[in-house]
N, C-alpha and C positions, 0 to 999 in steps of 0.2 A: 195757338194748338191748332183750331179749327183750319186754319189757313194752311198750315202745314201739313195736316192730314190728307188735305183737298189736293194738294199738290201731290201727293204722294203717289198718285197716278203716272204721272207723269217721270219723277225721281226715286229713288230710294230715300227711303226713311227709318232708320232703326230708333228704339228704343233704349236709353242707358240707364240703368237702375242707380239713383243718386243717394240711396238709403242704406244703410245695412239693417237686415231682417225686416225687409218689406215683403209684403204677403201676397202670394200668387193665389186668387181666390175661386172658385168653383164658380161664383156669380158675382153681378155686380155690386156686391152689397157688405158692407161689416162684418154680417153674422154669418155669410156663406162659409163653407169648408176652405181651409187653407190648402192648396195641392202642394207649397213649396213654398220655404222661404229662400226669399231672394236677397242678394248682396252689392252693397257700391260695386259699379264696373260689369255688371251681368248684362249681355246686351238680348234685346226681344224683338222679335218678327212682331209689327202691328198689323190687327188684323181687323180692327174697328174701334169705335165710342160707343159706350152708353153711359148716361149720369158722369160721375165723377169719374168712371173708369176709362182705362182703356183695353180693348181685347187685345191679348198677346198671344205671343207662341213660343215658349222657351226650348232652343233647339239642344241647347247643351242636358236639359235633363229630360227634353221629349215630353213637354206638359203644355198645355194649353189654359189659358185662365184669364184672370180679370186682375188689373193693378191701378190701385190709385195713381190719378194723371200727376197729382203733385210729388211722388216720389221717382219720378221718372225724369229725363231730359230728353228731347227729340234732337238727334241730329240728321241733317240730310248728307247723302253721299254722292254731294253733288260738287266740281270743282269749284262755283261760282260763291260754297257757301264755305270751302275749306279754310278760308283766313280767319273766319269765327272759330271755327273746330281750334286752328292753332292758337288762337289767342286764348281760348279756356284752358289748352296745354299750359301754355306758359304762367298761368295763375296756379295751375293745380301741382307743377312740377317742383317745386320747393316746397309744399305744402305736405309736412307728415301727418302719415294715416292717409292720404287720400291717393296711394298708389295703384291701387287696382282701378281706382276712379279713371285717374290720369292714361293707365296703360291702356283702358278700352275707348279713351276718347283717342289715343294715338293711332290704334288700329284701326279706325274711323276716318280720321285722318288720310291715312296712307293707302286707304281705300277709294278716298274720293280725289285728293289731290294728284292732278296731273304729273307725271315723272320729272317734268322740267322744273317743277316749280318746289320739289321734295330734295331738303336741303340737308345738312348733319343735325341741325338744330332737333329733328324729330326725333331720329335715332339717339340723341345724347339724352334728350329727355328720356327717353324710353330707358336706357340703360341707368341712367338715374335712379330714376325709380325703383328699376329691379332690384338694384344694388341694394337701396335702401330698404326696400322691403326684406330682404335676403339678410341683412342685418337685423332686422326687427326679429324676426323670426330666430336667428341664431341668439340673440340677448333672451326671447321669453324662454325658449327651450332649456337654458340653461336654469333657468328661476323656475319652472313651472315645480311643482312637487306633484310626483306621479299618482299620490294617494286621496289627493283632491281633486273634485269636479271641476272642469273645465270652466273657467271664467268666461263672462263674455267679451273681454278684448280676447281671448285665447282662441275663442269660435270665430269672431272676426278675422282675425288672422289666418288661420286656415284655411278661411273662404275666399280670402283675398289671394292665397298662395294659387288657390285652386282657379280663380279668373285668370292671374298671371299665368300660369300654365296653358288656360283654353286659349287665348291671344297668341301663343308661339312662344311664350318666356320658358326657360327650360333652367332648373337648378340641381346642384349637386350638393350633398352633405358628406362632410368628414369630420373624425374626433381628433381635436387636438388638446390634449393635456386633460383630459376627460370632460372636454366639453365639445359638444357638437357647434358643429360652424356651417350653415349655408351659405352656398355661393352662387351668384347669377354664372353663367358661361359665358357672358362677354360677346354674344351675339350682336348686338347692338354697338357696341364699343369697338369692335372689328370693321364694323359698317363705317362707323364716324372715319377712323384712321384710313380709310379707303376710298374717303371723301375729301373735298375742298373746304374740309374744317377749318375754324379758327386755332389759332396756337394755345387758348385757354381749354377748348372743348378737345384737342389731341390730347392734353395734360389729363385732364379728367378721365381720358379712355386708357389711357397708357396707364395710369395709377391705380385704375379699376383692373385691368388685366394682367398686372404684374405681383399682386399680393400673394404675399408668401403664406397666409394664412389658407389659401384658395389652393395649394397645391397639395395634390394627396400625399399622407406620409408615410405610405406604403410603395411609394413610385421607387423602385429601382436605382442604383446611382447612374448607370449610363444614360436612362431617360432623365432623370434628375441635372444631369449636367447639360442634356440641350433644352432641357425646358428654360435653363436659366440664362443660354444663349440666347434662347429667343426673346426671354425676358429683357435683357440687355438692347437687344435688337429695337425692339421696342418702344424703350424709353429713350433710345437713341434718335428715334425716327421725330421726336417734339422738339421743337425751334424755342429754345428759350429765353430768345433773345428778347420777345414783345411779351415775356410773361411778368406777372406781377410777383414783390419780391416772395408771398406767401404759396406760388405755386411754383416759383424758381426752386424755393427750399423743398418742398415735396418729393421734388423730382430727386435732388441732388440726394436727401434721405433715401429715395427707393434706389438710385443707383449706388449708393453705399451700400446697401443691405446686399443688391444682385453682386457687385462686382466680388465680395467678402465671400460669398456662396460660390463663384467663378473661381475666385484662388485656392479654395480647397478640394473643389472638385477634380482641377488641373493636377493637383498634387499629389492627389489619389493615383490618378494615371500616369504622374511622372510627365507631366508636361509643363512649359513653361507658364509659372504663375507670379512671379515676382510683378510685372505689370498690374497684373488684375488687383493684387492686394493694394499696391500703392495708389491703384485709381480709386480705391473703395475710400484710403484713408484721404486722399484730395476730395473726393465729394463729400466726405463729411467734415474737415475743414472749411470747405467753402459755402459752410451754411451760415445763414446771418441770424444768429440768435436771438436778435433783438424782434424778427419778423415772425417769431415762432409763435402762435396760438397755445392755448392750452392743450386742445386734443393734439399738435405737431409737437409738444412737448413728449407727450409718451412715444411720438413716433422716433424723435429724435435719438432717445434715451435707448429705444428699442433698436435702430439703426448702429448707436455707438458702441452695443454691447456685442453686436454681430460683428460691426469692424474689430473689435477688441480682440475675439475670438480668433480671427484669422491673420491677425497684425504680423504675426511672426512670420508669414510669409512674404512680406516684405523687406526682411530683413537678409543681408548676406551671410553666409558661414561664420559662424565662430573660430575666429584665429587665435584666440587667447590660448595661450601654452598654460594651462593650470595645474595643480597635482591632478586631477581627474581628469577623464575625457570620454566620450562619446563615441561609439563607432556604431552603425548598424550594417545587419547584411539581411539578405531577402530568406522568408522562413516558408511557411504552407503558401500558395498561392494568395496575394493579396496580404499576406502578413509580414511586418518588418519586426525583425529582432534587436533589441538593444542592448550593448555589452558595455559595462563600466571596464573602464581600465588605466593602469596609473606606468609607473614606471617600472614594475616589478610583473605586471601581470598583463598579457597582449591579450589578442580576440581570441587565441587557441584556449588560453587560462583564464577568463575574464573573472574581474571580482566577482561579478553577478553577471547573470544574464535574463532579460525579459523580453516577451515577444509582445504583439498589439496588431490588431487592424485598424488602427487609427494612422493618422498624420504624425511621425514624429517631426517637431522643429528641432533640427539642432543646431540653429542662432541660438535657441534658448537655453543651453546648457552653460549652468552657471555652477563653479565650483566653489567651497569655502576655502579660507588661506592655509588651514592647514590638513585638508585632503583627507577631510571623513564624513562629508555629506557634499550631495549634489543634485540640482533641482533642474527637471527636464519638462517641456511643454510637449503636448502629446492632445492632439483633435481627436475628440473619437467622432464627432458629426459637425456640420456644417456649422452648427449654431451652439457648439458645447465643447468645451476644450479644461482638462484636467492637467492639474501638476503631480508628478512622478518625483517622488524623493527618496533618492538613494542615500542611506546613511549607515554606519559602522554601528551594528549593536557590541555587546557584550562577546560574542563569541563569532559573530560572520557578518555578512552586508545583507542589509534586506532593502526592499524597496515598498514604499506606502505610496498607494494613489489616493490623492488628496481631490473632492469635487469642489464644482464651484456652489454647492449648496448640497444637502441631502434629502434631496429629493429626486424622483423620474427626470432623466434629461430632457430638458426643454432648450431652454436658452441662458446662456452663462459660461465665464469664464472666471479662472483664479491663473494668480501669476507669482512669481517670484518677486520679491521688493526688495530684498536686502537679508544679511546676516548680521546677526547681533555677537560681536565677537566673544570669545571666552564663554560661550554659553549654548545650551542646545534649543537656543530661540532663531526661528525665523521669521521674515517679516513677509506677508502675503497680500496682496488686494484682489479682491473677488468683487465680479457683477453678476447678478442672475436674477431670473424673474420666479418669484416663488407665491404660488396661490395668486396668482394674478397680479402681483405688485412686484416692482421691480427694487431691486434693493442693492446699495454700493456700500461696501467696507473696507477697511482697511486694518488687518488684524496681526497680532503677534501671536505664532504658532509653537507651541511645545512640540519638536520633533519625536520624542520620547513617546509621548501619549497621544500627539496629534489633538491636544484638545486645546481653545483658542484660550489664553489666558487675559488678551485684552483685545478690544473691539473700538472701535471707532468710524465716522462718516466721514472722518478729513484725516490724513495725516496729521497734522500740527496740533491734535487734540491729543495724540499720545508721545510723550516725550520719547521713548524708545524710537519709536517710529522714525520721529521729525529726525533725529538724531543719527540714527544708522541706515536710513534708505538709501538705496543704490544709486549712482547717477546718471547709470545707464539708463536702468530702470525709468527714473524719472523722466529722463531726456526721450523715451520711445512711447511710453504706456499711452493708453487714450483713457484711463482711467482718473487722469488729472485734466480731462479737458476742460 
């Protein structure tokens, strides 16, 4: 350390705090007044050495003082020493809890290394650690009881976020389903995509930049469509030929998610959407299930539900001449009106009329044999699809809206799976994210009361479902993947 300090006259040397809650003292002794509490990753200017302490100045807090030499690491901002700094970064890159320290080392490396030697590796490491820190903060913020004092780990995390911001990392936060999601803005990953990066680095950057949970839920539809288009362009830039099976799966799952969202966005604007929906289905079908890790299994389920939500966009119009038919007209701006007709009731005098701002999937219309009921898929959001049930009551026709789950819209779909002849029962399949967990069920629904009379996690467990499931549904559905 003495030789490094001596050389600081010729080259710049900084001190990086290596331990959390290190004391910045007024004098070089343990009993001296604590000027400030330092955290791993804090960068200090060295001004001298005395006993076992270094005299430093903290520019972030604008405080001077002394820190124990054993609690800091000296880093030379010299191009000859840059490879040593990069070696430390490689060690810290995948070490959970050391993100602030690693990002501080990267900031020092970028100052020291000549431009010709800086590759995508440094920015890939910076983005990886920033994203991991944001995920830690999101998980922590949703488990903290605001009535309890902050724990040491929570104080450390808050301090690490401040250090990340000090070295130039920007975060944004959104509320999703009552939970706070902190997201890295992705600047380092954008640099990775702009450089001569390896396929794995490109894939990691593309996946980080296209996360659905990091899109502001208040984004307007037009802006959301532009974001989804940009997300797909980012994913298309990744050369998947040299990727490992695991990374190939992750790119396919993300493409399936984005394509399904694009299909919905295009349908809302009356643009061509069939190709987008089929791309989503194909991307999901290309996933190698045996190469999915436990973490990827969750992503697979989520992607499958999103594809299932928009999968009717891939189907052609229903030309079946059933007893009941659906015709749509335009209502208020952005509104679609659904008219239920039969041989005696035309569009001017429909059996019943209902308007919606959601996307009405006409190919999904299914009428029962005696013309007393019809189902229709209506997609209210890119990740939420309902089932409209038209049926005849004692006096007139009614339409009931059956949701995928009895919770606020987040992620889920419900679909018609078959009629049970000579009864008031209907078969439905549904998948949804409920309280953070994914649930898939196959139900027998009473049309009059809308009560579930029986439910199972697979069709073969219900004799009525197994016997009367619709063959067209069985061929098209994502629920039986």
